[in-house]
C-alpha positions as CSV (number, residue, x, y, z in Angstrom):
1,X,-7.8,50.6,-16.9
2,X,-9.7,51.7,-13.9
3,X,-13.4,52.5,-14.4
4,X,-15.4,55.0,-12.3
5,X,-18.9,54.0,-11.2
6,X,-21.8,55.3,-13.3
7,X,-24.1,55.0,-10.2
8,X,-23.2,55.1,-6.5
9,X,-25.5,54.7,-3.6
10,X,-24.1,55.2,-0.1
11,X,-25.9,54.2,3.1
12,X,-29.3,54.5,1.7
13,X,-32.2,54.0,4.1
14,X,-35.9,53.7,3.3
15,X,-38.6,53.4,6.0
16,X,-42.3,52.6,5.6
17,X,-44.0,53.0,9.0
18,X,-42.1,50.7,11.4
19,X,-40.5,48.7,8.5
20,X,-37.0,49.4,7.2
21,X,-37.2,48.4,3.5
22,X,-33.6,49.5,3.1
23,X,-31.2,49.8,6.0
24,X,-27.9,51.6,5.4
25,X,-27.4,50.0,1.9
26,X,-24.4,50.9,-0.3
27,X,-24.3,49.9,-4.0
28,X,-22.4,50.9,-7.1
29,X,-22.4,50.0,-10.8
30,X,-19.6,50.2,-13.3
31,X,-19.9,50.9,-17.0
32,X,-19.8,47.6,-19.0
33,X,-20.8,45.3,-16.2
34,X,-23.7,43.2,-15.1
35,X,-24.2,43.7,-11.3
36,X,-26.8,41.2,-10.0
37,X,-29.2,41.8,-7.1
38,X,-30.4,38.6,-5.4
39,X,-32.7,38.2,-2.4
40,X,-35.9,36.8,-1.2
41,X,-39.2,38.6,-1.6
42,X,-39.2,41.7,0.7
43,X,-35.4,41.9,0.9
44,X,-35.5,45.5,-0.6
45,X,-34.5,44.9,-4.2
46,X,-37.5,46.7,-5.6
47,X,-37.0,49.6,-3.2
48,X,-33.4,50.0,-4.3
49,X,-34.3,50.2,-8.0
50,X,-37.2,52.5,-7.3
51,X,-34.8,54.9,-5.6
52,X,-32.4,54.7,-8.6
53,X,-35.3,55.3,-11.0
54,X,-36.5,58.3,-9.0
55,X,-39.9,56.7,-8.2
56,X,-39.3,57.1,-4.4
57,X,-36.8,59.0,-2.2
58,X,-34.7,57.6,0.6
59,X,-34.9,58.9,4.2
60,X,-31.1,59.0,4.3
61,X,-28.2,58.3,2.1
62,X,-26.3,59.7,-0.8
63,X,-26.8,59.0,-4.6
64,X,-24.2,59.9,-7.2
65,X,-24.6,59.6,-11.0
66,X,-21.5,60.0,-13.0
67,X,-19.7,61.2,-9.9
68,X,-22.2,64.0,-9.2
69,X,-24.4,64.0,-6.1
70,X,-28.1,64.0,-6.9
71,X,-30.8,65.2,-4.5
72,X,-34.6,64.7,-5.0
73,X,-34.2,62.5,-8.0
74,X,-37.4,62.3,-10.1
75,X,-38.3,59.7,-12.8
76,X,-37.8,62.3,-15.5
77,X,-34.4,63.3,-14.1
78,X,-33.4,59.7,-13.9
79,X,-34.2,59.1,-17.5
80,X,-32.5,62.3,-18.6
81,X,-29.4,61.1,-16.7
82,X,-29.3,57.9,-18.6
83,X,-31.1,55.4,-16.3
84,X,-33.9,53.2,-17.7
85,X,-35.8,50.5,-16.0
86,X,-37.2,47.4,-17.7
87,X,-40.1,46.1,-15.7
88,X,-41.7,42.7,-15.7
89,X,-45.0,44.3,-16.8
90,X,-44.1,46.2,-19.9
91,X,-45.0,49.9,-19.8
92,X,-46.1,49.9,-23.4
93,X,-49.2,51.0,-25.4
94,X,-50.7,47.9,-27.0
95,X,-52.6,49.8,-29.7
96,X,-49.5,51.4,-31.2
97,X,-46.8,49.9,-33.3
98,X,-43.3,49.0,-32.1
99,X,-41.7,52.1,-33.7
100,X,-44.6,54.4,-32.4
101,X,-44.0,53.2,-28.9
102,X,-40.3,54.1,-29.1
103,X,-41.1,57.6,-30.2
104,X,-44.2,58.1,-28.0
105,X,-44.2,61.7,-26.8
106,X,-41.2,62.5,-29.0
107,X,-42.6,61.9,-32.5
108,X,-40.7,62.8,-35.6
109,X,-42.6,65.1,-38.0
110,X,-42.2,65.7,-41.7
111,X,-42.6,68.9,-43.7
112,X,-46.1,69.3,-42.4
113,X,-46.3,70.1,-38.6
114,X,-48.3,67.6,-36.5
115,X,-48.0,64.9,-39.1
116,X,-45.8,62.0,-37.8
117,X,-43.1,60.8,-40.2
118,X,-43.7,57.1,-39.5
119,X,-41.3,55.9,-42.2
120,X,-38.4,57.8,-40.7
121,X,-39.3,56.6,-37.2
122,X,-39.3,53.0,-38.4
123,X,-35.9,53.4,-40.1
124,X,-34.3,54.8,-37.0
125,X,-35.8,52.1,-34.7
126,X,-34.7,49.5,-37.2
127,X,-31.1,50.8,-36.9
128,X,-31.1,50.1,-33.1
129,X,-32.7,46.7,-33.6
130,X,-30.0,45.7,-36.1
131,X,-27.1,46.8,-33.9
132,X,-28.4,44.5,-31.2
133,X,-29.1,41.7,-33.6
134,X,-32.7,41.4,-32.4
135,X,-35.7,39.8,-34.1
136,X,-38.3,42.4,-33.6
137,X,-40.9,43.4,-36.2
138,X,-41.2,47.2,-36.1
139,X,-44.5,47.7,-38.0
140,X,-46.8,45.5,-35.9
141,X,-49.0,46.4,-33.0
142,X,-47.5,45.8,-29.6
143,X,-50.5,43.6,-28.6
144,X,-49.2,41.1,-31.2
145,X,-45.8,40.8,-29.6
146,X,-44.6,37.9,-27.4
147,X,-43.4,38.6,-23.8
148,X,-39.8,38.3,-25.0
149,X,-40.4,40.8,-27.8
150,X,-41.9,43.3,-25.4
151,X,-38.8,43.1,-23.2
152,X,-36.7,43.8,-26.3
153,X,-38.9,46.7,-27.2
154,X,-38.3,48.3,-23.8
155,X,-34.6,47.9,-24.3
156,X,-34.8,49.6,-27.7
157,X,-36.7,52.5,-26.1
158,X,-34.0,52.8,-23.5
159,X,-31.2,52.9,-26.1
160,X,-33.2,55.5,-28.1
161,X,-33.0,57.6,-24.9
162,X,-29.2,57.1,-24.8
163,X,-29.4,55.0,-21.6
164,X,-26.1,54.4,-19.8
165,X,-27.7,52.2,-17.1
166,X,-30.4,49.5,-17.6
167,X,-32.2,48.1,-14.6
168,X,-33.7,44.8,-15.5
169,X,-36.3,43.5,-12.9
170,X,-36.8,39.7,-13.3
171,X,-36.5,40.0,-17.1
172,X,-36.9,36.2,-17.8
173,X,-39.7,35.4,-15.3
174,X,-42.2,34.9,-18.1
175,X,-39.8,33.7,-20.8
176,X,-39.1,30.2,-22.2
177,X,-35.7,28.6,-22.5
178,X,-35.0,29.9,-26.1
179,X,-36.3,33.4,-25.3
180,X,-34.1,33.5,-22.2
181,X,-31.1,32.5,-24.2
182,X,-31.8,35.3,-26.8
183,X,-32.2,37.9,-24.0
184,X,-28.9,36.8,-22.4
185,X,-27.2,37.4,-25.8
186,X,-28.7,40.9,-25.9
187,X,-27.5,41.6,-22.3
188,X,-24.0,40.6,-23.3
189,X,-24.2,42.8,-26.3
190,X,-25.3,45.8,-24.1
191,X,-22.5,45.1,-21.7
192,X,-19.9,45.1,-24.5
193,X,-21.2,48.5,-25.6
194,X,-20.3,49.9,-22.1
195,X,-23.8,50.0,-20.6
196,X,-24.0,49.2,-16.9
197,X,-26.8,46.7,-16.1
198,X,-28.5,46.1,-12.8
199,X,-29.9,42.6,-13.1
200,X,-32.5,41.2,-10.6
201,X,-33.4,37.5,-10.8
202,X,-34.4,34.6,-8.6
203,X,-32.8,32.1,-11.0
204,X,-29.3,31.4,-9.6
205,X,-28.1,29.6,-12.7
206,X,-28.9,32.7,-14.7
207,X,-27.2,35.0,-12.2
208,X,-23.9,33.0,-12.3
209,X,-24.1,32.8,-16.1
210,X,-24.6,36.5,-16.8
211,X,-23.3,38.4,-13.7
212,X,-19.9,40.1,-13.3
213,X,-20.7,40.9,-9.6
């Protein structure tokens, strides 16, 4: 069965002064695949994912999400259209719990307004964690988590937002062997759920193990 791309980038160009960070680059991502980006430092990988996440705009080129052309993409629009980025340096609040980080800015309240229903938040976050077969304690503070668990938490946040695309920027750079294996299993699980994954890594063995393209 033919699959249509979730994301398409056609002839994207990004210029900083006299430097072309991206020069006429085309890229697409299918649902349920891991598309790997490989290149030396300065090759333009980060520029490409910043364009897809709405952090910067290209000078030229076309972007389509779910077949629809998008102009002036912003970070909020990108998230609303199902694109989430998992960065090396986790964008999390250390002083909050795992479940509170997932619901940050979108808290569930009980019968009393402005009172957060922490129990219900924990239950819903736990449902996502169980579907991915993760080992992630939901009631602890983020500052107590390992680097691997912080990566997992960012994935949970993305799935809570109904992400269709996950951009993973060097996700195993600070992980040990066992943690990397666990993350690879989660990536396969996400792929099997039909999520498209842009996977950036310098580790070629990892690329050949996990990548479809």
